Each structure stands twice: as structure tokens, then as C-alpha cells.
N, C-alpha and C positions, 0 to 999 in steps of 0.2 A: 617413875621409870623413864629413863632417857629415851627409850624407844618411842615415846609419845611426844617428846618435847618439841620437835620440829613442827609437828602437826598442830599442837596446842598453841604454840607461840608464832603462828604464821611461819608456819614452818620457818722428911724425917731424918730420919737417920738411915744411912745406907748400910746394908749388910754386904761387906766385901769378902766374906767367906760364906760358903753354902751352909744352910741350916739343914740338919739331918731330917727334920720333918718335911722339908720340901723336896729332898732328893733321894730318899730311900724308897725303892720298890722291892719289898722283901721277897716277893714271889718270883720276880722276873729279872733280878740283877744278874749281869753276865760278866764273866771274866773276859778280858780282852781277846783271849785266844779261843773263846767259846764260839759256837755257831751263831751267826747273826740272825736275829728274829726275822721271820718271813715279812717281806714288804718294807724292811728297814735297811739302813746302811750304817756302818760304823764310822763315827766321826772321831778321829784320833785327837787326844788332848794336845794342847799347845798354847802358845801365846800369840796375841795379835794386838793391834792398835784399834780400839773401839771408838766409834764416833767419827766425826768429820768436821774439819774447820775450813774446807774449801769454799770457793766462791759459790758453788752450786748448792751448798748445804744451807739448811734453815738453822736458826739460832739454837733450837732444842737438840740438834745433832752434835753439838760441841759441849765442852772441849774434848779433844782426843785424850785418851788415857790407856795405859797398858793393862791388859787383862790376861790372866792365865786360867785355862779351863781344863778340867779332867775330861777324859774321853766319854762319849755317850753314843747311844743309838738314836737315829732319827728316822721317822717315816719318810720314805723316798718321795711320796706325793702328799698333797693335801688329802685329808680324809674325804672320801667320795660319798655320794648318795647311797651307793650299794653298801658300803661299809657301815654307814650310819643306820641304814635300814635294818641291818643285822642286829645292831645294838637295840633298836626300838622293838624289833620282833622278840628279842630275848628278855627285855625288861619292861616293856610297856611304857617307856619313858615319853613324857610330853615336854616339848621345848617351851621356853618362856613365851615365844610367839604364839603358842597354841593354848596357853592357860588364860583363865579369867583375869581381868584387870582389877587390881586392888588400888582404889583411889587414894586410900589413906597412905599407902606406900608411895604412890606416884607423886602426890603433892609435896612430899618431903624434898623432892628434887626440882621443884618449880619455885619461881619467885613468890614471895608472900603476896597474898591477895588474889591469886589466880582462882577464878571460880570453877567449880566442878562442872565439866561438860555434861551434856545429856547422856543418860545411860546407853542410848543407842550408839553413841560414839566411843564409849569405853568398852570396846570389844577387842578380842585378841586379834593381833595383826603385826605388821612389821613395815619397814621402810623400803620402798621400791624407787628405782631410778626412772623418773618420768618428767623430763625437762619440758617447761612451757615453751611456746614459740617465742622467738626473738629475745632471748636472754640478754640483758644488758649489764647486769651487775654480777661479776664472778665472785663476789664476797657474800652473796645472799644465796645460801644453799637451799632455801625453800623454793627456789626457782627450778630445781631439778630433783629434789627428794620429796616424796609424797607418802604420807601414812595411808596404808591400805589394809582395811579390815579383811581378814581371811587369808592373809599372806603368811606363809611359813616355809619351812624347808621342803615340804611336799608340794607347795604352790608358790614357787619362787618369784613369779611375776604378777601375782594376784590370784584371787580365788578361782579364776577360770583357767589357770595354768597348771601344769603337772611336771613330773620328772620322768615320764615315760621316754625311754631311749636315752636318758641322761644319767644312767647309773655310774658312768665313769667321769662325770663332772664333779667338781668339789661341792660338798654340801655347804649351803649358805643359810643366812638368817639365823646364825648361831649366836646366842648370848654367851657370855663367858662361862656361866655355870653349866650350859649345855655342853660346851667343849670339855670342861672338867669332868662332867659326868661320864661322857664317852671315854675319856682317857682312863679314868679310874676303872671302868668296866673292862677295858682292854689291858689292864695291868701296866699302864703307862702314866705319863704326866704331860703337862704343857711345858714347852721349853722356856727357859729364862730368855730375856732379851739378849743377853750376851751370847748364850748358846745359839740362838737363832741367827744373830748377825755373823758370828764366827762361821757357822755352817754355810751361810749364804755366800760369804766371801770365798770359801773353799781355798784358803791359802793365798789369796790375792788382796792387795791393798788398793787396787784400782777402783774407779767409780762403779764398774760392773765386774762381776766375777770373770767375764770373758774379755775384758779390756777397757779401753778408754771411751768407746763410743757405744751408744745405745743400739744402733743399727749398723754395725760394721759392713761396709760395702753394700748397704741397702738391705741386709739380711735381718729379718725379724727373729729374735731369739727369745722373746717373751710376749705375753698377751697384754697389751696396753692400748690406750685410746689414740687413734689417729684421726686427723681432720679437725674440724672446728668444734671445740667443746662448748656446751654440752650436747647440742642437738644435731651436730653434723659429723657423725662417725663415718669415716670413709672405709673402715674395715679392711685396710690394706693387709693386715696380718691374717685375714680370713675369718675373724670372729668379731661379732658385735658385743657379745656378753662373755660369759665364762667359756673357756675351752676345755675339752676333755683333758684330764691329766696326761702327762707325757706327750703333749702335742709339740713340745719344743725340746731341744737337746738338754741333757742334764748338766749340772756344773761338775767341777773336777771331783767332788765327793760322791757323785751319782745321785744328787737331789734334783728333782724336777720342780719347775714353777716357783722357785724361791723369789723370783722377781715377777710381778704382775699376776694375772689371773684373778686371785682373790686375796684380800688382806688376811693376815693370820694372827690369831691371838697369841700372846705370850703370858707368862705367869706374873710378870712384873707390874706392880702398881705404877701409875704414871705420875711423874712430876716433871715440869719443864727443866728443872735444874738437876736432874738425876745424875748426869755425867759429871757435872761440876762437883757435886757432893761426893761421888765415888772417887774422883781424882784427889780431892782434899783428904779423904780418909785413908787412901792407900799410900803407904810410905814409898814404895817403889813400884809395886804391881798389885792389881786388884785380883784376888783369886776367887773364882767361882761366884761372882756377884749375883745376888738374887733380887736386887732392886730395892726401892724404898719400902719402909714398913707401912706406909699409908699413902693414899692418893691425894693429890692436890693439883687442880687446874684453876688458875686465877680467873679464867673466863667463866667457869661454872664451878665455884668452890663447893657447892652442895652436892655435886654429882660424883660418886666414886667411879674412877676410870682405870683401865689397864692399857698397857702398851700394845699396839698392833704394828706389824711389820710387813714389808714386802710390796706394798702397792697393789693395784688391781687393774682389771680391764678398763677402769674409768680414769686411770692416771694419765694426765696429758701435760705436755710441756707448757701449755697455756694456763694451766690451773694448778694441778697437783702432780708434780713430777717426782713423786715419792717412790720411785722404783729403784732407788739405790739401796744397797745393803745397810747403810748407816741411817737411812730415813726412818722416822718413827712418828707415830700419831697416837692420840689419846681417844679412846672410845668408852662410853659408859658401859659398865659391866652387864647391864640388862638390855643392851642395844642389839637388835637383830637387823641386818641390812643385806641387800641383794648381793653385795660384793665382799662379804665377810665370812671366812671359814677358819680352819685351823689344821695343824698337824701335831703329832705327838713325839715324845722322846722317852727313852729308858736310860736310867743311870747305869754306869758300869761300876761294878763293885771293885773297890780298891783292894 
């Protein structure tokens, strides 16, 4: 399980048309003129240029290619602690971070020859942001990520923490299957990467949905890291960690926190060349892409990963400026982290 990897180690073919199995919600499909589900907004279908080939973009954000999407509904906010609590109360669900650790499963994702740690270390937990003093190497994430036993969505900063008074904060320490379980219970699904990016752009092809600058006229429009990363957060935006949902203005579609706050899961498997393969396969335009059929990250080829989008309260221009709609990262499907959550969508019936 990738959720242990940092601690233990010191710290295909693209589908350019949607698959029915991925997009049908038989109980909750809506006509475009039907009433919008509570807590969601309607995202009208349309076309856009996905990806980014600009100077600020990373290699995996390109190349740009044309995408056409059908309309859908999307949660106006990230799923909150209160919403997830209702799911747990109704189902008794236990997240990945709360379950016993299976060493046989874990070692499949580790380099050959890694010895089994003591059973006292193979306990449920997750990754928390805990930077060491005087970080000198911004390529060594073990200097600010720490495996903490007893950490989960109810204890987001370690076993001594809780979510009292934080019901309207996004739920975090979500593995991909946790997000999928909630979505299924709610009669929804996770968005594709294309849907997520399209909704985040809200009709704009600018670097940010609101314009060219991250902080126009010094105004903070999203929750991200200010100061010296990782240990010197100046909190100019008012928040050191996650912010309550709706703390910032929505985009033109009425969606909140599509940039910053917490990373959000998508349904797409991760490959660094996803955009290139989509562009090659599409003759003129890629319709309702659902991403690769399998995962591959050359840095960790044994670890299955999905795409996450949006950046988080830890994104900084000094290290991880991934708060653009086009930005994308790979995360192991069983990884729970302090800055990782999700939101859901519902397909619109044709």
C-alpha cells in the first residue's frame, strides 16, 4: 500500500468515448431541464482545450487537445466531514486508513527485498504534513510527510486530533476506494479528469478560472500556501490548513474550491502520456474521454495510481504550484493524506 511507502522507505489504450459502465447512474440520471440535485450545479456540455503547453505547465499537462463533453451535475463543494459522517452512520463504512494493514498486499508495491517491519509499525494510519526543521532539499518529500499511526478522516492531524467544529471542512485521508464508496452510496460517481478540468475552467482558457493572476490586486481567491515552503506558512489567506468550504468565491459555474484547499480524486487512471495518447487517438476531437485503461507511473511502476486535480493548501510557487485547472498529479489508489479529498458528479441522461 502506497500509504506506507514514504514511511517505510525513509519516507494503454485511451478511451476517447465514454463507457456506459462508467457513466450510467440508473437511479439518478436527470434530464437537462429537470431539477438540479440538492448541493450540486449543472455543468452544461460543450467543448474546450484540455491540457496546457504554457511555460508554467509541467510536462504531463501537455499536449493540448480538443475535448467535447456531455452535460453533468457536479457537487458545488468538496465532500465535507458532515456529509461523510452521514455515509458512515448509514453504512458503518471503515476507510482504508482505519483498516488493519495487510503486509502481503503492501509488499507488492515495494521494491523487492524490503523486509517486513515490526507488527507494531504495521498499524492503521495515514500521512500527515509534519515538516522537519531547516528543510534543504525540496525534492525529498520525506522531510515534510510523516506516517502517523491512528490518523484517519476523524483524526486528520494524528490520533490526538478530531473534527469537532470542522463539519464544513472537506473530508480528508480518503483513499480512492473510500471516495468511490461514498459516491456509490450517494447515487453519484467520481468525475473524469476531463470533466473535472472543464468544470474548473468554467468556460475560460486562462491559467485560472478568474484570470491571468493567482492573486489579482492582492486578493486571495483560493486556499494555498504562502510563505517559505514547507515550514514557514505565513497564512496570508487566513488558513494554515484546510478552509471551510465556500470560504472563497465560486467560479462561473457556481463551484467552490476547484483550486486549492484539498486535492480531489478523479476516476482516471494515471499515465504521464495520457494527453498525448488521447490526442493521437482522436481524429478531430475527443468525446467524453475516460482516461487510460490502466495505470503506469515510470517512477513507481508497481503502484496503481489515479489522477488527482486542483492542488491544495500545501501548493506553493516554490515547490508545487499545481493550482491551475490543467495541473495533474498521480496518487496511489490506497493513499490517504491530510490534503486529499474529493467531490462527485452525476451523469445527465441523453
